[in-house]
TILO-809590 format. One record per residue (C-alpha): residue in three letters; x, y, z. Coordinates in pm, 1 decimal, padded with zeros to 6 digits. Each point is the difference from the previous one (the first is absolute). Layout:
N
+------+----------+----------+----------+
| type |        x |        y |        z |
+------+----------+----------+----------+
|  ala |        X |        Y |        Z |
...
+------+----------+----------+----------+
//
This chain:
388
+------+----------+----------+----------+
| type |        x |        y |        z |
+------+----------+----------+----------+
|  met |  09420.7 |  11682.1 |  06719.8 |
|  leu | -00303.1 | -00211.4 |  00099.7 |
|  leu | -00173.5 |  00310.3 |  00133.0 |
|  ser |  00063.3 |  00181.0 | -00321.1 |
|  his | -00147.4 | -00290.5 | -00200.4 |
|  asn | -00306.9 | -00013.0 |  00224.4 |
|  met | -00047.0 |  00375.2 | -00034.5 |
|  arg |  00010.6 | -00028.5 | -00377.2 |
|  gln | -00260.1 | -00276.8 |  00005.1 |
|  gln | -00229.1 |  00205.4 |  00223.8 |
|  leu |  00040.8 |  00305.1 | -00222.8 |
|  gln | -00084.5 | -00204.6 | -00309.4 |
|  gln | -00308.4 | -00142.4 |  00169.6 |
|  gln | -00117.2 |  00345.8 |  00102.8 |
|  leu |  00052.5 |  00133.6 | -00349.9 |
|  ala | -00186.4 | -00297.9 | -00150.7 |
|  ser | -00287.1 |  00052.1 |  00242.6 |
|  leu | -00011.3 |  00369.8 | -00079.0 |
|  ser |  00006.5 | -00059.5 | -00374.5 |
|  asp | -00291.6 | -00246.8 |  00025.4 |
|  gln | -00214.5 |  00273.0 |  00150.7 |
|  met |  00047.3 |  00236.1 | -00296.7 |
|  pro | -00077.2 | -00005.3 | -00370.9 |
|  asp |  00294.9 | -00107.1 | -00210.4 |
|  trp |  00028.7 |  00330.7 | -00185.3 |
|  leu |  00003.2 |  00200.1 |  00324.6 |
|  trp |  00261.2 | -00226.8 |  00157.2 |
|  asn |  00221.7 |  00032.1 | -00307.1 |
|  leu | -00027.7 |  00377.5 |  00006.7 |
|  ile |  00092.0 |  00002.6 |  00369.0 |
|  val |  00305.0 | -00220.7 | -00066.4 |
|  ile |  00114.5 |  00219.6 | -00289.7 |
|  gly | -00056.4 |  00317.5 |  00203.7 |
|  ala |  00181.6 | -00144.6 |  00303.4 |
|  ala |  00296.5 | -00107.0 | -00214.5 |
|  ile |  00026.6 |  00341.8 | -00161.6 |
|  leu | -00042.8 |  00176.8 |  00335.8 |
|  ile |  00265.2 | -00214.5 |  00171.3 |
|  gly |  00232.7 |  00058.1 | -00293.2 |
|  ile | -00049.5 |  00376.6 |  00013.7 |
|  leu |  00054.5 |  00002.7 |  00379.1 |
|  leu |  00322.1 | -00200.9 | -00032.2 |
|  lys |  00120.1 |  00234.7 | -00274.0 |
|  leu | -00081.3 |  00306.1 |  00214.8 |
|  ile |  00190.2 | -00150.5 |  00295.6 |
|  ile |  00305.3 | -00069.3 | -00218.0 |
|  thr | -00016.7 |  00350.5 | -00147.2 |
|  ala | -00037.1 |  00160.5 |  00344.3 |
|  leu |  00304.5 | -00187.3 |  00131.0 |
|  leu |  00204.8 |  00104.0 | -00302.0 |
|  arg | -00108.4 |  00362.3 |  00035.4 |
|  his |  00089.7 | -00007.1 |  00370.4 |
|  tyr |  00350.9 | -00127.7 | -00066.5 |
|  lys |  00035.3 |  00240.6 | -00290.0 |
|  asn | -00075.0 |  00290.1 |  00233.8 |
|  val |  00233.0 | -00110.2 |  00279.6 |
|  ser |  00289.1 | -00082.0 | -00230.8 |
|  asp |  00182.3 |  00206.5 | -00259.8 |
|  tyr |  00071.7 | -00308.8 | -00208.2 |
|  ser | -00184.3 | -00003.9 | -00330.0 |
|  leu | -00071.1 | -00375.9 | -00019.0 |
|  phe | -00348.5 |  00031.0 |  00155.7 |
|  lys | -00094.8 |  00281.6 | -00235.4 |
|  ser |  00113.2 | -00216.0 | -00291.1 |
|  ile | -00208.2 | -00295.2 |  00124.6 |
|  leu | -00308.5 |  00220.6 |  00033.3 |
|  thr |  00055.3 |  00147.6 | -00344.5 |
|  his |  00055.8 | -00324.3 | -00190.2 |
|  leu | -00193.0 | -00262.7 |  00199.5 |
|  gly | -00301.6 |  00204.5 |  00113.0 |
|  lys | -00211.5 | -00043.1 | -00311.6 |
|  pro |  00078.0 | -00373.1 | -00062.6 |
|  leu | -00087.7 | -00074.0 |  00365.9 |
|  asp | -00339.4 |  00165.5 | -00051.5 |
|  tyr | -00089.5 | -00286.2 | -00233.2 |
|  phe |  00213.1 | -00290.2 |  00122.8 |
|  val | -00107.8 | -00012.6 |  00366.6 |
|  pro | -00380.3 |  00002.9 | -00060.1 |
|  leu |  00033.0 | -00251.9 | -00284.2 |
|  phe |  00219.7 | -00224.2 |  00214.6 |
|  met | -00251.7 |  00008.7 |  00285.7 |
|  leu | -00283.1 | -00072.0 | -00243.8 |
|  asn |  00194.6 | -00297.7 | -00134.2 |
|  leu |  00041.0 | -00135.1 |  00355.2 |
|  met | -00369.1 |  00039.3 |  00078.5 |
|  leu | -00125.6 | -00141.6 | -00327.7 |
|  pro | -00047.8 | -00357.8 |  00137.3 |
|  ile | -00263.8 |  00117.5 |  00247.0 |
|  met | -00215.7 |  00158.9 | -00269.8 |
|  lys | -00323.1 | -00179.4 | -00089.3 |
|  met | -00037.1 | -00048.0 | -00373.6 |
|  ser | -00004.5 | -00281.6 | -00251.4 |
|  asp |  00315.4 | -00132.1 | -00161.7 |
|  ala | -00113.9 |  00146.4 | -00330.1 |
|  trp |  00049.2 |  00346.7 |  00150.3 |
|  leu |  00268.1 | -00071.1 |  00259.9 |
|  thr |  00256.7 | -00153.1 | -00238.3 |
|  pro |  00022.0 |  00292.9 | -00248.1 |
|  leu | -00014.4 |  00251.8 |  00286.8 |
|  asp |  00283.9 | -00179.6 |  00175.6 |
|  arg |  00205.0 |  00003.6 | -00322.3 |
|  val | -00060.9 |  00370.9 | -00061.9 |
|  ile |  00095.6 |  00092.5 |  00356.7 |
|  asn |  00313.2 | -00216.5 | -00017.9 |
|  ile |  00102.9 |  00170.7 | -00324.2 |
|  leu | -00057.0 |  00345.2 |  00152.5 |
|  val |  00202.6 | -00097.8 |  00308.2 |
|  ile |  00286.2 | -00117.8 | -00223.0 |
|  ile | -00006.2 |  00325.0 | -00201.4 |
|  thr | -00007.7 |  00223.2 |  00309.6 |
|  phe |  00277.0 | -00204.3 |  00162.0 |
|  ala |  00210.6 |  00043.7 | -00313.8 |
|  ser | -00066.1 |  00373.2 |  00021.5 |
|  leu |  00120.3 | -00006.9 |  00361.4 |
|  leu |  00320.8 | -00175.4 | -00104.6 |
|  ile |  00066.7 |  00251.0 | -00279.4 |
|  asn | -00056.4 |  00294.0 |  00233.3 |
|  ser |  00218.9 | -00165.2 |  00264.7 |
|  ile |  00283.1 |  00013.5 | -00252.7 |
|  lys | -00061.6 |  00374.4 | -00029.2 |
|  val |  00021.4 |  00030.3 |  00380.2 |
|  phe |  00335.6 | -00176.9 | -00008.8 |
|  glu |  00109.0 |  00228.4 | -00284.0 |
|  asp | -00087.2 |  00307.0 |  00208.4 |
|  phe |  00200.8 | -00145.1 |  00288.5 |
|  val |  00305.4 | -00041.8 | -00222.7 |
|  tyr | -00042.5 |  00347.9 | -00150.2 |
|  phe | -00018.0 |  00147.4 |  00350.0 |
|  asn |  00326.5 | -00165.1 |  00103.3 |
|  tyr |  00183.8 |  00054.2 | -00330.5 |
|  asp | -00054.5 |  00362.3 | -00095.2 |
|  leu |  00119.9 |  00113.9 | -00343.9 |
|  ser |  00044.4 |  00361.3 |  00114.0 |
|  lys |  00343.3 | -00081.3 |  00145.1 |
|  glu |  00299.0 |  00123.4 | -00200.7 |
|  asp |  00172.1 | -00340.6 | -00000.7 |
|  asn | -00303.7 | -00217.8 | -00073.7 |
|  leu |  00161.3 | -00288.9 | -00189.4 |
|  lys | -00121.0 | -00264.5 |  00248.3 |
|  glu | -00352.5 |  00147.2 | -00000.5 |
|  arg | -00017.8 | -00005.1 | -00380.2 |
|  lys |  00116.7 | -00362.7 | -00009.5 |
|  ile | -00267.7 | -00114.3 |  00243.1 |
|  arg | -00278.3 |  00202.7 | -00161.5 |
|  thr |  00081.4 | -00136.0 | -00345.6 |
|  gln | -00019.2 | -00359.1 |  00122.5 |
|  leu | -00311.9 |  00071.8 |  00205.3 |
|  gln | -00190.4 |  00148.6 | -00293.6 |
|  phe |  00070.7 | -00301.1 | -00220.1 |
|  ile | -00082.9 | -00251.8 |  00275.2 |
|  arg | -00322.8 |  00185.8 |  00086.7 |
|  lys | -00125.2 | -00006.0 | -00358.2 |
|  leu |  00095.6 | -00364.7 | -00042.3 |
|  ala | -00171.0 | -00092.7 |  00328.7 |
|  ile | -00319.8 |  00180.2 | -00103.5 |
|  val | -00003.6 | -00187.2 | -00332.1 |
|  leu |  00048.6 | -00332.5 |  00182.8 |
|  ile | -00277.0 |  00078.0 |  00252.2 |
|  val | -00242.9 |  00087.1 | -00279.6 |
|  leu |  00087.9 | -00314.7 | -00196.5 |
|  ile | -00030.7 | -00226.4 |  00305.3 |
|  thr | -00332.7 |  00161.1 |  00095.4 |
|  leu | -00139.6 | -00054.2 | -00349.1 |
|  ser |  00125.4 | -00359.9 |  00005.7 |
|  ile | -00167.6 | -00073.4 |  00334.5 |
|  ile | -00328.1 |  00151.9 | -00116.4 |
|  leu |  00001.3 | -00192.3 | -00328.2 |
|  leu |  00092.2 | -00327.5 |  00166.5 |
|  ser | -00302.6 |  00032.6 |  00227.6 |
|  phe | -00218.6 | -00084.1 | -00303.2 |
|  asp | -00018.6 | -00368.9 | -00093.6 |
|  ser | -00036.0 |  00072.0 | -00369.4 |
|  val |  00323.6 |  00201.2 | -00004.9 |
|  arg |  00188.9 | -00281.1 |  00174.2 |
|  lys | -00123.3 | -00247.9 | -00263.4 |
|  ile |  00106.7 |  00232.6 | -00281.5 |
|  gly |  00339.5 |  00043.8 |  00163.4 |
|  ala |  00047.8 | -00375.3 |  00025.7 |
|  gly | -00083.5 | -00036.8 | -00367.3 |
|  leu |  00240.3 |  00273.3 | -00101.2 |
|  leu |  00294.2 | -00162.0 |  00179.2 |
|  thr |  00049.9 | -00231.7 | -00297.7 |
|  gly |  00074.0 |  00300.1 | -00222.6 |
|  val |  00230.2 |  00181.1 |  00239.3 |
|  gly |  00318.3 | -00102.3 | -00181.6 |
|  ile | -00101.8 |  00135.0 | -00340.8 |
|  ser | -00173.6 |  00308.2 |  00141.4 |
|  gly |  00302.5 |  00077.1 |  00217.7 |
|  ile |  00224.6 |  00009.7 | -00306.5 |
|  ile | -00245.0 |  00224.3 | -00186.6 |
|  ile | -00040.1 |  00236.2 |  00296.1 |
|  gly |  00377.7 |  00007.6 |  00046.8 |
|  phe |  00055.1 |  00121.0 | -00356.5 |
|  ala | -00285.8 |  00249.9 |  00020.3 |
|  ala |  00105.0 |  00146.8 |  00334.8 |
|  gln |  00378.9 | -00009.6 | -00034.4 |
|  lys |  00026.7 |  00380.5 |  00006.8 |
|  ser | -00220.1 |  00026.0 |  00307.7 |
|  leu |  00201.6 | -00271.9 |  00173.5 |
|  gly |  00318.3 |  00178.8 | -00104.7 |
|  asn | -00128.5 |  00320.6 |  00159.4 |
|  leu | -00091.6 | -00188.4 |  00317.6 |
|  leu |  00345.9 | -00157.3 |  00023.7 |
|  ala |  00157.3 |  00338.5 | -00073.4 |
|  gly | -00206.9 |  00142.2 |  00286.0 |
|  phe |  00137.1 | -00265.1 |  00237.1 |
|  gln |  00353.9 |  00076.8 | -00114.5 |
|  ile | -00043.4 |  00375.0 |  00046.0 |
|  ala | -00161.8 | -00042.1 |  00342.9 |
|  phe |  00287.0 | -00204.7 |  00141.0 |
|  thr |  00311.5 |  00097.1 | -00202.2 |
|  gln | -00122.5 |  00361.7 | -00014.9 |
|  pro |  00164.6 |  00168.1 | -00298.0 |
|  ile | -00269.0 |  00262.6 |  00066.5 |
|  arg | -00193.0 |  00093.8 |  00313.1 |
|  ile | -00283.6 |  00228.3 |  00096.0 |
|  asp |  00118.2 |  00365.0 | -00010.0 |
|  asp |  00317.8 | -00084.3 | -00194.2 |
|  val |  00120.2 |  00272.1 | -00237.4 |
|  leu |  00034.5 | -00140.5 | -00353.9 |
|  val |  00091.5 |  00122.2 | -00345.2 |
|  val | -00198.8 | -00213.4 | -00244.5 |
|  glu | -00058.9 |  00065.9 | -00370.4 |
|  gly |  00164.1 |  00340.5 |  00046.3 |
|  glu | -00243.8 |  00095.2 |  00279.7 |
|  trp |  00091.3 |  00085.1 |  00361.3 |
|  gly | -00246.8 | -00104.1 |  00266.7 |
|  arg | -00077.8 | -00194.9 |  00316.5 |
|  val | -00151.7 | -00347.8 |  00031.0 |
|  glu | -00354.2 |  00065.6 |  00120.2 |
|  glu | -00156.5 | -00346.7 | -00023.3 |
|  ile |  00107.1 | -00356.8 | -00074.1 |
|  thr | -00282.6 | -00236.7 | -00093.4 |
|  leu |  00002.2 | -00365.1 | -00109.4 |
|  thr |  00017.9 |  00103.0 | -00367.8 |
|  tyr |  00125.8 |  00358.5 | -00033.2 |
|  val |  00197.5 |  00280.0 |  00168.0 |
|  val | -00116.9 |  00362.0 |  00030.3 |
|  leu |  00272.0 |  00266.2 | -00021.4 |
|  ser | -00093.6 |  00348.5 |  00121.0 |
|  ile |  00178.8 |  00245.0 | -00232.9 |
|  trp |  00127.9 |  00330.1 |  00142.5 |
|  asp | -00260.2 |  00201.7 | -00196.3 |
|  gln | -00289.3 | -00209.2 |  00147.3 |
|  arg | -00037.4 | -00232.4 | -00299.2 |
|  arg | -00011.0 | -00376.6 |  00057.1 |
|  leu |  00209.0 | -00248.3 | -00197.7 |
|  ile | -00151.4 | -00352.0 |  00002.3 |
|  leu |  00241.0 | -00283.6 | -00078.1 |
|  pro | -00050.2 | -00379.9 | -00001.8 |
|  ile |  00169.5 | -00152.6 |  00300.2 |
|  asn |  00227.6 | -00225.0 | -00206.3 |
|  tyr |  00148.8 |  00315.9 | -00160.4 |
|  phe |  00217.9 |  00036.5 |  00310.6 |
|  ile |  00130.6 | -00354.8 | -00042.7 |
|  glu |  00071.7 |  00012.8 | -00373.1 |
|  lys |  00116.7 |  00358.1 | -00068.4 |
|  pro |  00261.9 |  00234.2 |  00149.2 |
|  phe | -00102.9 |  00303.8 |  00204.5 |
|  gln |  00155.8 |  00239.9 |  00250.2 |
|  asn | -00075.9 | -00032.5 |  00371.6 |
|  trp |  00129.5 |  00300.2 |  00193.2 |
|  thr | -00098.1 | -00139.0 |  00341.0 |
|  arg |  00102.1 | -00366.3 | -00031.2 |
|  thr |  00214.3 | -00005.0 |  00315.1 |
|  thr | -00032.1 |  00355.8 |  00132.5 |
|  ser | -00181.4 |  00320.7 | -00083.8 |
|  glu |  00324.6 |  00203.4 |  00013.2 |
|  ile |  00112.3 |  00123.0 | -00339.2 |
|  leu |  00255.3 |  00225.4 | -00171.6 |
|  gly | -00090.7 |  00291.5 | -00225.0 |
|  thr |  00206.3 |  00195.8 | -00252.8 |
|  val | -00008.4 |  00359.8 | -00123.7 |
|  phe |  00192.6 |  00098.6 | -00313.6 |
|  leu |  00110.3 |  00357.8 | -00070.4 |
|  tyr |  00182.5 |  00134.5 | -00305.6 |
|  val |  00225.3 |  00301.0 |  00057.0 |
|  asp |  00280.2 |  00192.6 | -00167.7 |
|  tyr |  00362.1 | -00108.3 |  00034.2 |
|  thr |  00067.8 |  00307.3 |  00215.5 |
|  cys | -00249.2 | -00111.6 |  00264.9 |
|  pro |  00143.9 | -00008.2 |  00358.0 |
|  val | -00089.4 | -00357.5 |  00092.3 |
|  glu |  00105.1 |  00036.7 |  00365.4 |
|  asp | -00245.4 |  00286.2 |  00054.8 |
|  ile | -00280.9 | -00210.0 | -00145.5 |
|  arg |  00103.9 | -00294.2 |  00215.9 |
|  thr | -00015.8 |  00222.0 |  00310.0 |
|  glu | -00348.0 |  00123.3 | -00095.7 |
|  phe | -00104.4 | -00359.0 | -00067.9 |
|  thr |  00098.0 | -00099.1 |  00356.5 |
|  arg | -00183.1 |  00301.6 |  00144.4 |
|  leu | -00320.2 | -00085.2 | -00187.8 |
|  leu |  00008.0 | -00360.8 |  00119.2 |
|  asn |  00046.8 |  00097.4 |  00364.1 |
|  gln | -00306.8 |  00223.7 | -00017.7 |
|  thr | -00250.1 | -00263.9 | -00114.8 |
|  pro | -00152.3 | -00297.8 |  00187.2 |
|  leu | -00036.1 | -00181.4 | -00334.7 |
|  trp |  00367.8 | -00104.3 |  00017.1 |
|  asp |  00071.5 | -00306.6 |  00215.9 |
|  lys |  00369.1 |  00094.8 |  00045.8 |
|  arg |  00138.9 | -00317.1 | -00159.9 |
|  val |  00139.3 |  00111.0 | -00338.3 |
|  gln |  00118.4 |  00347.1 | -00107.9 |
|  val |  00220.5 |  00024.2 | -00308.7 |
|  leu |  00047.9 |  00268.9 | -00265.1 |
|  gln |  00246.6 | -00083.4 | -00278.8 |
|  val |  00095.1 |  00103.2 | -00352.3 |
|  thr | -00106.5 | -00313.7 | -00185.1 |
|  asp |  00065.7 |  00113.9 | -00358.2 |
|  ala |  00172.4 |  00274.4 | -00199.6 |
|  lys | -00199.1 |  00053.3 | -00315.4 |
|  glu |  00091.4 |  00214.1 | -00298.7 |
|  arg | -00173.0 |  00311.6 |  00137.0 |
|  thr | -00085.9 | -00074.6 |  00365.6 |
|  leu |  00100.5 | -00183.4 |  00313.9 |
|  glu | -00242.4 | -00260.7 |  00134.2 |
|  leu | -00050.2 |  00014.5 |  00377.4 |
|  arg | -00172.8 | -00288.1 |  00173.9 |
|  ala | -00147.2 |  00044.4 |  00347.2 |
|  leu | -00065.1 | -00333.9 |  00170.0 |
|  val | -00234.3 |  00000.9 |  00300.8 |
|  ser | -00183.0 | -00256.6 |  00213.5 |
|  ala | -00351.9 | -00007.1 |  00142.1 |
|  arg | -00219.8 | -00227.0 |  00210.7 |
|  asn | -00231.2 | -00090.4 | -00287.7 |
|  ser | -00061.1 |  00071.9 | -00367.1 |
|  ser | -00258.9 |  00272.7 |  00061.7 |
|  gln |  00235.2 |  00197.8 |  00222.3 |
|  ala |  00283.9 | -00063.6 | -00246.0 |
|  phe | -00200.3 |  00162.8 | -00280.5 |
|  asp | -00079.3 |  00305.9 |  00214.7 |
|  leu |  00362.4 |  00021.2 |  00112.9 |
|  arg |  00130.4 | -00007.5 | -00357.7 |
|  cys | -00235.3 |  00282.5 | -00099.3 |
|  tyr |  00104.4 |  00201.8 |  00307.3 |
|  ile |  00373.9 | -00042.0 | -00071.9 |
|  arg | -00043.1 |  00075.2 | -00371.9 |
|  glu | -00192.8 |  00321.0 |  00069.5 |
|  gly |  00240.7 |  00110.9 |  00273.4 |
|  leu |  00318.5 | -00052.6 | -00202.5 |
|  val | -00138.8 |  00164.6 | -00314.3 |
|  arg | -00109.7 |  00301.5 |  00204.8 |
|  phe |  00343.4 |  00018.1 |  00169.2 |
|  ile |  00189.2 | -00011.7 | -00330.1 |
|  ala | -00228.2 |  00261.7 | -00159.9 |
|  asp |  00035.0 |  00237.5 |  00299.7 |
|  lys |  00363.1 | -00047.6 |  00105.2 |
|  his |  00178.4 | -00126.8 | -00311.0 |
|  pro | -00201.0 |  00098.0 | -00308.2 |
|  gln |  00310.7 | -00027.8 | -00216.2 |
|  ser | -00000.1 | -00373.1 |  00081.6 |
|  leu | -00318.0 | -00061.4 | -00193.9 |
|  pro |  00057.0 | -00181.9 | -00330.8 |
|  leu |  00156.8 |  00237.1 | -00256.0 |
|  asn |  00054.6 | -00001.0 | -00374.4 |
|  arg |  00350.5 |  00132.2 | -00086.6 |
|  leu |  00080.8 |  00174.8 | -00327.7 |
|  ala |  00353.0 |  00085.8 | -00113.8 |
|  leu |  00016.6 |  00252.1 | -00288.9 |
|  asp |  00338.4 |  00109.1 | -00148.2 |
|  gly |  00175.1 | -00110.6 |  00316.8 |
|  gly | -00152.9 |  00287.5 |  00199.1 |
|  lys | -00040.4 | -00021.1 |  00374.7 |
|  met | -00355.6 | -00036.3 |  00128.3 |
|  asp | -00150.8 |  00087.4 |  00335.3 |
|  phe | -00312.4 | -00164.0 |  00142.0 |
|  val | -00277.7 |  00167.0 |  00196.1 |
|  asp | -00273.0 | -00239.7 |  00121.2 |
|  gly |  00081.0 | -00232.6 | -00285.7 |
|  ile | -00016.1 |  00272.6 | -00271.4 |
|  val |  00299.4 |  00123.9 | -00195.0 |
|  lys |  00087.5 |  00368.8 |  00072.3 |
|  gln |  00038.7 |  00168.3 | -00339.0 |
|  asp |  00126.7 |  00346.7 | -00103.2 |
|  asp | -00081.4 |  00212.6 | -00302.7 |
|  val |  00133.5 | -00119.7 | -00339.1 |
|  lys |  00169.0 |  00332.2 | -00068.6 |
|  thr |  00250.3 | -00057.9 |  00278.9 |
|  gly |  00131.8 | -00296.9 | -00192.2 |
|  asn | -00128.0 | -00247.7 |  00256.2 |
|  pro | -00076.9 | -00321.5 | -00188.8 |
|  asn | -00275.3 | -00077.6 |  00258.1 |
|  ser | -00215.7 |  00294.9 | -00115.5 |
|  pro | -00366.7 | -00097.1 | -00037.6 |
|  asp |  00007.2 |  00130.9 | -00356.8 |
|  lys |  00265.1 | -00249.2 | -00104.7 |
+------+----------+----------+----------+
//
């Protein structure tokens, strides 16, 4: 420890002796250049180490650090070194004091930028470990929803704290702040009334982030629109509609109004297909074809398979096919596939089972061909003649 102290004293003496032999402006330029050069060298060493570990490892953390922290480090490290070397510069207090303040402010701003980008590195780490591409991604959507809200809140806090530190570094601002403390009570009430909606949105954001009535990538039906939650901010929610439109809703909408969440606990869902057929339709044949169609498609998750007559209307029977799928998108495709397959089967194999309109004239007997009454000539006395 003593040796280290003696070495520092010797180094300071050598620097003082060297500075006395040069003009002040030249010495200051050398100090600034040395600080910037040392900062650039340190940054290059850090970058080289990160690139080395990125190349020898498949893990994406180092790539994320290079991507998000590379540019802030370009400014922070040289400014930090310049701030450390500022005391050895030779200039009057009239120049040194404002220069010191400017450099301190720049260091604070670049450090805040480093903190904000560090949050993005952490976000990439979480995204890497909690991938939304999984079929059962409920846990991933929970964590991502909370992470997005916390990230945005943390960025707002970092910016506010940075601005506060910069402002408090000026004596005049501190004096103004001390004078304003006497009016905090009245101004707080006024601001509370003026910003009650904004505060309500902020509190709603906290509630959504931690109670999670909605999450990132949830499938919702809101205001008659079907879509997925694309983004949750501190004040609004972006819903990506199926036809590539975007529905923007205030965040407190999801606290105050009802909506449908199709992926609240799981992405699995049931789908229905309704068919309307004639009373003479052979339901068992259709049920057999229904089973065959399901077994031929990967869209069906093999949980639910039901075909029933759910209503007998005045002219038709109502058949309901109930199927299950892994998610709402596959359920929609599966319903279309089953609907097309069953309609094609009925039209090809049992055309007489299509909905028919029956006419009874003079008690005559009628035959049906593809849903059309077979009619004979009027002169035969057949009451079903087309000329009747």
